[in-house]
C-alpha positions in Angstrom: -23.5 14.1 162.5 -25.8 17.0 163.4 -29.4 15.9 164.1 -32.3 16.7 161.7 -34.2 18.2 164.6 -31.4 20.7 165.3 -31.0 21.6 161.7 -34.7 22.1 161.1 -35.1 24.1 164.3 -32.3 26.5 163.4 -33.7 26.9 159.9 -37.2 27.6 161.2 -35.8 30.4 163.4 -33.8 31.8 160.5 -36.8 31.6 158.2 -39.0 33.6 160.6 -36.3 36.3 160.9 -35.8 36.4 157.1 -39.5 36.9 156.4 -39.8 39.5 159.1 -36.9 41.5 157.5 -38.3 41.1 154.0 -41.7 42.4 154.9 -40.9 45.0 157.4 -42.4 48.5 157.0 -39.4 49.9 155.1 -38.4 46.6 153.5 -38.1 45.7 149.8 -41.8 45.5 149.2 -42.2 49.1 150.3 -40.2 50.5 147.4 -42.3 52.9 145.2 -39.7 54.8 143.2 -36.1 54.6 141.9 -34.6 57.7 140.3 -31.2 58.1 138.7 -28.5 60.7 138.6 -25.3 60.8 136.6 -22.0 62.5 137.3 -22.3 66.3 137.3 -26.2 66.3 137.2 -27.4 69.5 138.7 -30.7 70.7 140.2 -32.8 67.7 139.1 -36.4 67.4 140.3 -38.0 64.1 141.2 -41.8 63.6 141.1 -42.2 62.1 144.5 -39.6 64.1 146.4 -39.1 67.8 147.3 -36.2 70.1 146.5 -33.4 69.7 143.9 -30.9 66.9 143.6 -27.3 67.0 142.3 -24.1 65.0 142.1 -21.1 67.0 143.2 -17.7 65.3 143.4 -19.2 61.9 143.7 -21.7 62.9 146.4 -25.5 63.0 146.1 -26.6 66.4 147.3 -30.1 67.5 148.3 -31.0 71.2 148.2 -34.2 71.9 150.2 -37.0 74.0 148.7 -37.4 77.6 149.7 -40.7 76.7 151.5 -43.0 73.8 152.0 -42.4 70.2 152.9 -38.8 69.0 152.9 -36.7 66.0 153.9 -35.8 65.1 157.5 -32.1 64.2 157.6 -31.0 62.5 160.7 -33.8 64.1 162.7 -33.5 67.7 161.4 -34.7 69.8 158.5 -31.7 70.9 156.5 -31.4 74.7 155.9 -29.1 74.3 152.9 -27.5 71.6 150.7 -26.8 68.3 152.4 -25.3 65.1 151.3 -27.5 62.0 151.3 -25.0 59.3 152.1 -25.5 55.9 150.4 -26.2 52.7 152.3 -29.4 53.1 154.3 -31.7 50.1 154.5 -30.0 47.8 152.1 -30.0 44.0 152.8 -26.5 44.2 154.0 -26.6 47.8 155.1 -23.5 49.4 156.4 -21.4 52.5 156.3 -22.1 56.1 157.5 -25.6 56.6 156.0 -28.2 58.3 158.1 -32.0 58.0 158.4 -33.8 60.2 155.8 -37.6 60.7 155.6 -40.1 62.6 153.6 -43.3 62.4 155.5 -43.8 58.7 156.3 -41.5 57.6 153.4 -37.9 56.7 153.8 -35.4 57.9 151.2 -32.0 56.3 150.4 -29.3 56.6 147.9 -27.2 53.9 146.2 -24.1 53.9 143.9 -24.0 51.8 140.8 -22.2 51.9 137.4 -23.2 52.1 133.8 -22.1 49.7 131.1 -19.2 52.0 130.3 -18.0 52.0 133.8 -19.1 55.5 134.7 -20.7 56.0 138.1 -24.5 56.1 138.4 -26.4 57.3 141.5 -29.9 56.1 142.5 -32.4 57.7 144.8 -35.1 55.4 146.2 -38.3 56.0 148.0 -39.9 53.5 150.4 -43.5 53.9 151.5 -44.6 51.7 154.5 -48.3 52.2 153.6 -47.9 50.0 150.5 -45.5 47.4 151.9 -46.8 43.8 151.2 -47.2 41.2 153.9 -46.3 37.5 153.6 -49.8 36.5 152.7 -50.2 39.2 150.0 -47.0 38.3 148.4 -47.8 34.6 148.5 -44.4 33.5 149.7 -43.9 29.8 150.7 -41.1 27.4 151.1 -40.4 23.7 150.9 -40.3 21.9 154.2 -36.8 21.5 155.6 -34.9 18.5 154.1 -31.4 17.7 155.4 -30.6 15.9 152.1 -30.2 19.4 150.6 -27.4 20.3 153.1 -24.4 19.3 151.0 -20.8 19.2 152.1 -18.1 21.0 150.0 -14.9 22.9 149.9 -14.3 26.6 149.8 -11.4 28.0 147.9 -10.7 31.6 148.7 -9.3 33.9 146.1 -9.2 37.2 147.9 -11.5 40.0 147.0 -12.0 40.5 143.2 -14.3 43.4 142.3 -16.8 42.5 139.6 -19.5 44.8 138.1 -22.3 42.5 137.3 -25.2 43.1 134.8 -28.5 43.5 136.6 -32.2 43.2 136.0 -32.1 46.9 135.4 -30.8 47.2 131.8 -27.8 49.5 131.5 -27.1 49.4 135.3 -24.3 47.3 136.9 -23.9 46.5 140.5 -20.7 45.7 142.4 -20.6 42.0 143.4 -17.2 41.4 144.9 -16.1 37.8 144.3 -14.2 36.1 147.1 -13.7 32.5 145.9 -15.5 29.3 144.8 -17.4 26.6 146.7 -17.1 23.1 145.2 -19.6 20.4 146.0 -20.8 17.1 144.4 -24.4 16.2 143.5 -25.5 13.2 141.5 -21.9 12.2 140.9 -21.0 15.6 139.3 -18.8 18.3 140.8 -20.0 22.0 140.7 -17.9 25.1 141.4 -20.0 28.0 142.5 -18.8 31.6 142.4 -19.1 33.0 146.0 -19.8 36.7 146.4 -18.7 38.6 149.5 -21.3 41.0 150.8 -20.0 43.6 153.3 -22.1 43.9 156.4 -21.9 45.8 159.7 -20.3 42.7 161.3 -18.0 41.5 158.5 -18.2 39.8 155.2 -21.2 37.5 154.4 -20.5 34.9 151.7 -23.4 34.4 149.3 -24.0 32.0 146.4 -26.5 33.2 143.7 -27.8 30.3 141.7 -30.3 29.2 139.1 -31.4 25.6 138.7 -34.1 23.7 136.8 -36.8 24.8 139.1 -36.1 28.5 138.3 -39.2 29.8 136.6 -41.9 27.1 137.0 -41.4 26.4 140.7 -38.9 29.0 142.2 -38.2 32.6 141.2 -37.0 32.8 137.6 -34.1 35.1 138.2 -32.6 32.7 140.6 -32.1 32.5 144.4 -29.4 33.4 146.9 -28.0 31.2 149.7 -26.0 32.7 152.6 -23.1 30.4 153.4 -21.4 30.2 156.8 -17.8 30.3 157.7 -16.5 27.4 159.8 -13.5 29.2 161.2 -12.7 32.6 162.6 -10.1 33.2 159.9 -13.0 33.1 157.3 -11.1 30.6 155.1 -13.4 27.6 155.5 -17.0 26.9 154.4 -18.0 23.3 154.9 -21.6 23.2 153.7 -24.1 24.7 151.3 -27.6 24.3 152.6 -30.1 24.9 149.8 -33.0 25.0 152.3 -31.8 28.6 152.9 -32.3 29.6 149.2 -34.5 32.7 148.9 -35.8 34.8 146.0 -34.1 38.1 145.2 -35.8 41.4 146.0 -36.6 41.8 142.3 -39.2 39.1 142.8 -41.2 41.7 144.8 -40.5 45.1 143.2 -39.2 46.9 140.1 -37.2 49.4 142.0 -34.0 47.4 142.5 -30.9 46.3 140.7 -30.5 42.6 141.4 -27.4 41.1 139.7 -27.9 38.4 137.1 -26.7 34.9 138.1 -23.0 34.2 137.2 -22.8 31.7 134.3 -20.8 29.4 136.5 -23.8 29.2 138.9 -26.3 27.7 136.5 -27.1 24.3 137.9 -28.4 21.5 135.6 -30.6 19.8 138.2 -33.7 20.6 140.3 -33.2 22.1 143.7 -36.4 21.2 145.5 -35.6 23.1 148.6 -35.8 26.6 149.9 -38.2 29.4 148.9 -40.7 28.9 146.2 -41.8 31.4 143.6 -44.0 34.2 145.0 -47.6 33.9 144.0 -47.7 37.6 143.1 -45.6 38.4 140.0 -43.9 41.6 139.1 -44.1 42.9 135.5 -40.5 44.0 134.9 -40.2 47.6 133.7 -37.0 49.7 133.6 -36.4 52.8 135.7 -33.1 53.8 134.0 -32.9 55.2 130.5 -29.4 55.8 129.1 -28.8 59.2 127.6 -28.8 59.1 123.8 
């Protein structure tokens, strides 16, 4: 049996790293804009960005202005149209994306889908001058409690693509499912859908849950818990530790597309562990408007 001191110490180090990542200069709280492009959009102008933006063959293309301020793409000012590759600065960032800046702001692109399955492309702007810090956001957590580290069994299913509805109406986000994690609490068995997030170092299993604290005590749209493989073959997960539950980025900004909690992951008990609801609330407004 692992000691409480060890578990709490490991959690404390992880908690420090998580908070530092969330509130870094180009973190989630630095987002100030989220624009949308659809297939075959051409020469679209965005209020906070220079040049023109297009989608060509599934690629987001930036055409610099004839004069004046422009984007810096991987350390150079482009002289002609250039692709802005998706993936930069996401929680589980990976792929071939490159650093893109406009002045002090960072610019990134993302790929999503509409309700009808057609692709949708987002362009986001992050401004480090407006990024919140921990105190401003009012983020706190319960003290570590080993009673919320619950044993269970992971049943892998292989990767199953799933386009989940998100907090951004009309926009869906790929949340690849990779199996279920079963655990028992209060004499009842629960089977959580486990999502597999691609990272630079492999797949990170994640459970996105809501419980009876969601809203009054913790973030209303639910929280996510990173699970840990217990073997190199990535076939075993032995524990879910609710002390690691954290609010989604949509708790801090409008300019995101956080997936909604799977119906299977709605828990009928209070999870008095993990991150609490931020003191600062975000009034939800939509950035995407479907064409009529």
